[in-house]
Residue frames as a rotation matrix with the C-alpha (Angstrom) as fourth column:
UNK 1
0.183 -0.977 -0.105 -4.60
0.563 0.017 0.827 8.74
-0.806 -0.210 0.553 1.96
UNK 2
0.669 0.008 -0.743 -3.22
-0.437 -0.804 -0.402 11.49
-0.601 0.594 -0.535 -0.27
UNK 3
0.929 -0.331 0.164 -1.41
0.335 0.573 -0.748 10.40
0.154 0.750 0.643 -3.45
UNK 4
0.471 -0.808 0.355 1.55
-0.418 -0.558 -0.717 12.61
0.777 0.190 -0.600 -2.59
UNK 5
0.277 -0.345 0.897 2.11
-0.939 0.099 0.329 10.68
-0.202 -0.933 -0.297 0.68
UNK 6
0.929 0.140 0.341 2.44
-0.109 0.988 -0.110 7.28
-0.352 0.065 0.934 -1.02
UNK 7
0.059 -0.963 -0.263 5.95
-0.984 -0.100 0.145 5.80
-0.166 0.251 -0.954 -1.39
UNK 8
0.331 -0.015 -0.943 7.11
-0.473 0.863 -0.180 2.49
0.816 0.506 0.278 -2.81
UNK 9
-0.503 -0.555 -0.663 7.45
0.154 0.697 -0.700 -0.22
0.851 -0.454 -0.265 -0.22
UNK 10
-0.703 0.319 0.635 5.01
-0.706 -0.423 -0.568 1.18
0.088 -0.848 0.523 2.34
UNK 11
-0.838 0.502 -0.212 2.57
0.527 0.846 -0.080 -1.16
0.139 -0.179 -0.974 4.05
UNK 12
-0.740 0.659 0.139 -1.03
-0.648 -0.752 0.118 -0.11
0.182 -0.003 0.983 3.78
UNK 13
-0.661 0.657 0.363 -4.50
0.304 0.676 -0.671 -1.41
-0.686 -0.333 -0.647 4.72
UNK 14
-0.870 0.469 0.149 -7.09
0.048 -0.220 0.974 -1.60
0.490 0.855 0.169 1.96
UNK 15
-0.801 0.533 0.271 -10.27
-0.501 -0.350 -0.792 -0.24
-0.327 -0.770 0.548 3.51
UNK 16
-0.013 0.840 -0.542 -12.67
-0.957 0.147 0.251 -2.07
0.290 0.522 0.802 1.18
UNK 17
0.509 0.255 -0.822 -11.56
-0.186 0.965 0.184 -5.54
0.840 0.059 0.539 2.35
UNK 18
0.875 -0.128 0.467 -9.40
-0.480 -0.101 0.871 -4.96
-0.064 -0.987 -0.149 5.46
UNK 19
0.775 -0.626 0.089 -6.32
0.631 0.774 -0.047 -6.75
-0.040 0.093 0.995 4.04
UNK 20
0.429 -0.739 -0.520 -2.76
-0.155 -0.627 0.763 -5.48
-0.890 -0.247 -0.384 4.33
UNK 21
0.818 -0.180 0.546 -0.81
0.574 0.283 -0.768 -4.82
-0.016 0.942 0.335 1.20
UNK 22
-0.081 -0.932 -0.352 2.47
0.555 -0.336 0.761 -3.43
-0.828 -0.134 0.545 -0.07
UNK 23
0.736 0.272 -0.620 2.75
-0.270 -0.722 -0.637 -0.46
-0.621 0.636 -0.458 -2.42
UNK 24
0.030 -0.748 0.664 4.56
0.564 0.561 0.606 -1.60
-0.825 0.356 0.438 -5.55
UNK 25
-0.233 -0.119 0.965 3.86
0.941 -0.278 0.193 1.22
0.246 0.953 0.177 -7.97
UNK 26
-0.947 -0.142 -0.289 3.75
0.214 -0.948 -0.235 4.99
-0.240 -0.285 0.928 -8.07
UNK 27
-0.060 0.974 -0.217 0.28
0.260 -0.195 -0.946 6.67
-0.964 -0.113 -0.242 -8.16
UNK 28
-0.806 -0.154 0.571 -1.00
0.573 0.039 0.819 6.77
-0.149 0.987 0.057 -11.71
UNK 29
-0.842 0.498 -0.208 -3.35
-0.533 -0.828 0.173 9.15
-0.086 0.256 0.963 -13.51
UNK 30
-0.547 0.794 0.263 -7.06
0.752 0.605 -0.261 8.38
-0.366 0.055 -0.929 -13.50
UNK 31
-0.207 0.467 0.860 -9.86
0.801 -0.424 0.423 10.33
0.562 0.776 -0.286 -15.08
UNK 32
0.873 0.480 0.088 -10.45
0.341 -0.729 0.594 12.56
0.349 -0.489 -0.799 -12.05
UNK 33
0.223 -0.867 0.446 -7.57
-0.151 -0.482 -0.863 14.87
0.963 0.125 -0.238 -11.13
UNK 34
0.078 -0.143 0.987 -8.01
-0.950 -0.312 0.030 14.41
0.303 -0.939 -0.160 -7.34
UNK 35
0.707 0.181 0.683 -7.91
-0.428 0.879 0.211 10.58
-0.562 -0.442 0.699 -7.44
UNK 36
-0.098 -0.805 -0.585 -4.98
-0.984 0.167 -0.066 8.34
0.151 0.569 -0.808 -8.42
UNK 37
0.905 0.284 -0.318 -4.65
-0.262 0.959 0.111 4.59
0.336 -0.017 0.942 -8.97
UNK 38
0.060 -0.878 0.474 -2.00
-0.992 -0.001 0.123 2.82
-0.108 -0.478 -0.872 -6.89
UNK 39
0.314 -0.034 -0.949 -0.58
-0.381 0.911 -0.158 -0.62
0.870 0.412 0.273 -7.68
UNK 40
0.077 -0.226 0.971 -0.44
-0.985 0.134 0.110 -2.86
-0.155 -0.965 -0.212 -4.59
UNK 41
-0.263 -0.128 -0.956 0.42
-0.281 0.958 -0.052 -6.44
0.923 0.255 -0.288 -3.81
UNK 42
0.691 0.615 0.380 -1.50
-0.554 0.114 0.824 -8.20
0.464 -0.780 0.420 -1.04
UNK 43
-0.310 -0.803 0.509 0.60
-0.951 0.256 -0.177 -9.76
0.012 -0.538 -0.843 1.72
UNK 44
-0.580 -0.058 0.812 0.84
-0.279 0.951 -0.132 -13.56
-0.765 -0.303 -0.568 1.73
UNK 45
0.517 0.774 0.367 -0.63
0.225 0.291 -0.930 -13.63
-0.826 0.563 -0.023 -1.74
UNK 46
-0.554 -0.671 0.493 0.38
0.670 -0.007 0.742 -13.44
-0.494 0.741 0.454 -5.43
UNK 47
0.301 0.829 0.472 -2.43
0.953 -0.270 -0.136 -11.03
0.015 0.491 -0.871 -6.19
UNK 48
-0.853 -0.479 -0.210 -1.73
0.452 -0.877 0.164 -7.55
-0.263 0.045 0.964 -7.52
UNK 49
0.266 0.937 0.229 -4.38
0.961 -0.237 -0.145 -4.82
-0.081 0.258 -0.963 -7.90
UNK 50
-0.802 -0.274 0.531 -4.74
0.312 -0.950 -0.019 -1.18
0.509 0.151 0.847 -8.75
UNK 51
0.059 0.827 -0.559 -6.83
0.998 -0.033 0.057 0.59
0.029 -0.561 -0.828 -6.11
UNK 52
0.450 0.182 0.874 -7.92
0.242 -0.967 0.077 4.25
0.859 0.177 -0.480 -5.64
UNK 53
-0.553 -0.830 0.068 -5.64
0.193 -0.207 -0.959 6.09
0.811 -0.517 0.275 -3.25
UNK 54
-0.315 0.487 0.815 -8.61
-0.838 -0.545 0.001 7.10
0.445 -0.682 0.580 -0.99
UNK 55
0.757 0.578 -0.305 -9.17
-0.399 0.778 0.486 3.37
0.518 -0.246 0.819 -0.30
UNK 56
0.151 -0.790 -0.594 -5.80
0.523 0.574 -0.631 3.01
0.839 -0.215 0.500 1.38
UNK 57
0.929 -0.007 0.369 -4.77
-0.314 -0.539 0.781 3.73
0.194 -0.842 -0.503 4.98
UNK 58
0.026 -0.995 -0.098 -1.12
-0.456 0.076 -0.887 3.83
0.889 0.068 -0.452 5.92
UNK 59
0.590 0.068 -0.805 -0.17
0.571 0.669 0.475 1.38
0.571 -0.740 0.356 8.67
UNK 60
0.965 -0.263 -0.001 1.51
-0.176 -0.648 0.741 2.90
-0.195 -0.715 -0.672 11.77
UNK 61
0.431 -0.875 -0.219 5.26
-0.820 -0.279 -0.500 3.54
0.376 0.395 -0.838 11.54
UNK 62
-0.236 -0.551 0.801 6.16
-0.824 0.550 0.135 0.62
-0.515 -0.628 -0.584 13.86
UNK 63
0.349 0.435 0.830 4.39
0.061 0.873 -0.483 -1.74
-0.935 0.219 0.278 11.41
UNK 64
0.864 -0.150 -0.481 6.37
-0.504 -0.280 -0.817 -0.46
-0.012 0.948 -0.318 8.40
UNK 65
0.693 -0.719 -0.058 9.55
0.657 0.663 -0.358 -2.07
0.296 0.210 0.932 7.04
UNK 66
0.213 -0.687 -0.695 12.89
0.756 -0.335 0.562 -0.70
-0.619 -0.645 0.448 8.39
UNK 67
-0.605 -0.455 0.654 13.42
0.785 -0.478 0.394 1.36
0.133 0.752 0.646 5.20
UNK 68
-0.083 0.672 0.736 10.36
0.211 -0.710 0.672 3.40
0.974 0.211 -0.083 6.26
UNK 69
-0.415 -0.217 0.884 11.30
-0.669 -0.586 -0.458 3.69
0.617 -0.781 0.098 9.93
UNK 70
0.563 0.757 0.331 9.55
-0.793 0.383 0.474 0.59
0.233 -0.529 0.816 11.26
UNK 71
-0.392 -0.707 0.588 10.51
-0.851 0.522 0.060 -2.81
-0.350 -0.477 -0.806 12.68
UNK 72
0.644 0.732 0.224 8.27
-0.564 0.652 -0.507 -5.17
-0.517 0.200 0.832 10.67
UNK 73
-0.660 -0.751 0.020 9.88
-0.566 0.515 0.644 -8.33
-0.493 0.414 -0.765 9.31
UNK 74
-0.091 0.597 -0.797 8.30
-0.902 0.289 0.320 -10.35
0.421 0.748 0.513 6.49
UNK 75
0.347 0.270 0.898 6.73
-0.643 0.766 0.018 -13.63
-0.683 -0.584 0.440 7.60
UNK 76
-0.715 -0.578 -0.393 8.44
-0.695 0.531 0.485 -16.68
-0.072 0.620 -0.782 6.10
UNK 77
0.331 0.858 0.393 5.78
-0.615 0.512 -0.600 -18.89
-0.716 -0.043 0.697 4.55
UNK 78
-0.622 -0.528 0.578 6.15
-0.014 0.746 0.666 -22.01
-0.783 0.406 -0.471 2.53
């Protein structure tokens, strides 16, 4: 995934572990110019991470939140 395509609030799949996550930060500088770090929050978890933008795949539009053109609703968990 290109760093220029990443927007706050998008749902993505992390390719290294197969988990879904939410983008919670803008792409940040890293030592290589062609790679950026992106802050994410895993779904159904309190865990935040910074991952390399090439390790993220954007979920299809229908699986995005309404603000990004989709119909996904957050699961209510206790």
